[in-house]
C-alpha positions as CSV (number, residue, x, y, z in Angstrom):
1,X,117.3,174.7,44.5
2,X,113.5,173.5,43.1
3,X,115.3,170.1,42.3
4,X,116.3,169.8,46.1
5,X,112.4,170.7,47.5
6,X,111.3,168.0,44.7
7,X,113.4,165.4,46.5
8,X,112.3,166.5,49.9
9,X,108.7,166.4,48.9
10,X,109.1,162.9,47.9
11,X,111.0,161.9,51.2
12,X,108.6,163.2,53.2
13,X,105.8,162.1,51.3
14,X,107.2,158.6,51.7
15,X,108.0,158.9,55.2
16,X,104.1,159.6,55.9
17,X,102.8,157.0,53.8
18,X,105.2,154.6,56.5
19,X,104.4,156.1,59.5
20,X,103.1,154.6,62.3
21,X,100.7,156.0,65.4
22,X,101.8,154.2,68.7
23,X,101.2,155.6,71.9
24,X,104.4,155.7,74.6
25,X,102.8,152.9,76.8
26,X,101.9,150.6,73.9
27,X,105.3,150.9,72.1
28,X,106.8,150.1,75.5
29,X,105.0,146.8,75.4
30,X,105.6,146.2,71.8
31,X,109.9,146.5,72.5
32,X,109.4,144.1,75.4
33,X,107.9,141.6,73.0
34,X,110.0,142.3,70.3
35,X,113.2,141.7,72.9
36,X,111.6,138.7,74.6
37,X,111.4,136.8,71.3
38,X,115.1,137.8,70.2
39,X,116.3,135.0,71.8
40,X,114.0,132.1,70.1
41,X,115.3,131.0,66.8
42,X,113.0,128.2,65.9
43,X,108.9,127.1,66.7
44,X,107.0,124.6,66.5
45,X,103.3,124.4,67.5
46,X,99.9,122.8,67.3
47,X,97.7,125.3,65.7
48,X,93.9,125.3,65.0
49,X,92.4,127.3,62.3
50,X,89.4,129.1,61.6
51,X,88.5,130.6,58.2
52,X,85.4,132.9,57.9
53,X,84.1,133.4,54.3
54,X,82.0,137.1,54.8
55,X,80.3,136.7,51.4
56,X,79.2,132.9,51.8
57,X,78.8,133.0,55.7
58,X,80.5,130.3,57.1
59,X,83.5,128.9,58.5
60,X,86.1,126.3,57.8
61,X,88.0,124.4,60.6
62,X,91.2,122.8,60.0
63,X,94.7,121.7,61.8
64,X,98.0,120.9,61.7
65,X,101.5,121.7,62.9
66,X,103.5,124.8,62.8
67,X,107.3,125.2,62.2
68,X,108.8,128.4,61.5
69,X,112.7,129.3,61.5
70,X,114.0,132.7,61.2
71,X,114.0,134.7,59.5
72,X,111.8,133.2,56.5
73,X,110.8,130.0,56.6
74,X,107.6,128.8,57.5
75,X,105.3,125.7,56.9
76,X,101.9,124.8,58.4
77,X,101.2,121.3,57.6
78,X,97.3,120.0,58.1
79,X,96.0,116.9,59.4
80,X,92.8,118.1,58.4
81,X,92.6,118.4,55.8
82,X,95.0,116.0,55.5
83,X,98.0,116.5,52.9
84,X,97.3,120.5,52.5
85,X,100.4,122.7,53.0
86,X,101.6,126.0,53.3
87,X,105.4,126.6,52.8
88,X,107.4,129.5,53.2
89,X,111.0,129.1,52.1
90,X,113.2,132.4,51.5
91,X,111.4,134.1,48.5
92,X,109.6,130.9,47.4
93,X,105.7,130.4,48.5
94,X,104.2,126.9,47.9
95,X,100.9,125.9,48.5
96,X,98.9,122.7,48.0
97,X,95.2,122.4,48.5
98,X,92.5,119.5,47.1
99,X,95.6,117.9,45.3
100,X,96.8,120.8,43.4
101,X,100.4,122.2,43.9
102,X,101.1,126.1,43.4
103,X,104.6,128.2,43.8
104,X,104.9,132.0,43.2
105,X,107.8,133.8,43.9
106,X,107.1,136.2,46.8
107,X,109.6,138.8,45.4
108,X,107.2,139.0,42.0
109,X,103.9,139.0,44.1
110,X,103.4,141.9,46.0
111,X,100.2,140.1,47.4
112,X,102.1,137.0,48.9
113,X,105.4,139.4,49.7
114,X,102.6,141.5,51.9
115,X,101.0,138.1,53.5
116,X,105.1,137.0,54.1
117,X,105.9,139.9,55.7
118,X,102.9,139.9,58.4
119,X,103.4,136.4,59.2
120,X,107.2,136.7,59.9
121,X,106.5,139.7,61.9
122,X,103.9,138.3,64.1
123,X,105.5,134.9,64.8
124,X,109.1,136.9,65.5
125,X,107.1,139.1,67.8
126,X,108.1,142.2,65.8
127,X,104.5,143.8,64.9
128,X,106.0,146.9,63.5
129,X,107.2,145.4,60.8
130,X,104.1,144.5,59.3
131,X,103.4,147.6,57.6
132,X,100.5,149.5,59.8
133,X,99.2,152.5,60.3
134,X,98.4,152.4,63.9
135,X,99.1,150.1,66.3
136,X,97.3,149.7,70.0
137,X,97.5,147.3,72.7
138,X,95.7,146.1,75.5
139,X,95.9,143.7,78.6
140,X,94.0,140.8,79.8
141,X,94.8,138.5,82.3
142,X,96.4,136.2,80.2
143,X,97.3,138.2,76.7
144,X,98.6,141.5,75.3
145,X,96.4,142.0,72.8
146,X,97.9,144.1,69.8
147,X,95.5,145.3,67.1
148,X,97.6,146.8,64.5
149,X,95.6,148.6,60.9
150,X,97.7,147.7,57.8
151,X,98.8,150.3,55.4
152,X,98.5,149.4,51.8
153,X,100.8,151.7,50.9
154,X,103.7,149.4,52.9
155,X,101.7,146.4,52.5
156,X,99.8,145.1,49.2
157,X,98.4,141.9,51.0
158,X,94.2,141.8,51.3
159,X,94.7,141.7,55.0
160,X,93.7,145.4,56.4
161,X,94.0,144.4,60.2
162,X,95.6,142.0,62.5
163,X,94.9,141.3,65.9
164,X,97.7,139.5,68.0
165,X,97.5,137.6,71.6
166,X,100.9,136.9,72.8
167,X,101.0,134.9,76.2
168,X,102.0,137.4,79.4
169,X,104.3,134.7,80.7
170,X,106.1,133.8,77.5
171,X,105.6,137.0,75.4
172,X,105.0,134.4,72.4
173,X,102.2,134.7,69.7
174,X,99.3,132.3,71.0
175,X,96.5,133.8,69.0
176,X,96.9,135.7,65.2
177,X,93.5,137.1,63.7
178,X,93.8,138.4,60.0
179,X,91.1,140.3,58.6
180,X,90.5,141.5,55.3
181,X,88.7,144.5,53.7
182,X,85.1,142.0,53.2
183,X,85.2,141.5,57.2
184,X,86.2,137.7,56.0
185,X,88.9,136.7,58.6
186,X,91.3,134.2,59.6
187,X,92.1,132.7,63.0
188,X,94.9,130.5,63.8
189,X,95.3,129.3,67.6
190,X,98.8,128.3,68.2
191,X,99.4,125.7,71.2
192,X,102.5,123.0,72.6
193,X,105.1,125.5,71.5
194,X,108.2,124.1,71.3
195,X,111.5,126.5,70.9
196,X,114.9,126.5,69.6
197,X,114.4,123.2,68.5
198,X,116.5,122.0,65.5
199,X,114.1,121.7,62.4
200,X,115.2,119.8,59.2
201,X,115.3,121.3,56.0
202,X,112.8,119.3,54.3
203,X,110.2,120.2,56.3
204,X,109.8,123.5,54.2
205,X,110.3,121.6,51.1
206,X,107.3,119.9,48.9
C-alpha cells in the first residue's frame, strides 16, 4: 500500500509540473489555430529578426529566408549578415556565425531541445506543446495574440515567455517574440509566407 501511495504521489507531482492554465475561451482559440495549421506541411517565408541584448542595451537587426518542414526540419538562412545559418534537422542543430560552424545534438542538450520544441510548436500553431504553465489569448483587429509563460520543469531552454501573433485571415504565425530571464528578447517577423511547396533536403544541410 505504501509503495502504491508513493508511486501515486510521484505521478501527481509530475502532472502538476506540466499542468497548463488556460481558460475555456482561450482554449477554443488555440484549438482553432491548431486545426487550421494541420493542413500545412511546409512553409517558406522572409523573416526580419531583432535581437535585444539587455546587458548591452542594444538591438541587432538581421533578415533572411525561413524554411520549415513538419515535424522537425527548420532552416533560417541569413542574407544579413550574409552566410549565417541556423538549421534544425531531426536531432541535429547546426549554427554558422562569423565563419564558425557549430553542431550539437538536441537530444543530448536540454537547452537546444527546448528551443527546438518551442520553434516547432509555434510554427505548427500547436502552442500547448511549448511547455507552458499558463497560456492567454487576446484579439486585435489583425491578430490573435497568444502569450505563453514557459514552465522550466518541462522546457529547459533559456526562454521564459513567448508572445505569438497569428494572422486572423490565415491563422498562421506572423510574429514570434521570445523573452529570456534577463529581459533580453528576440522578435521574428514573418512575411511573404508560402505553404505546401516542395523544399529540397539540401536546404536543411550545411
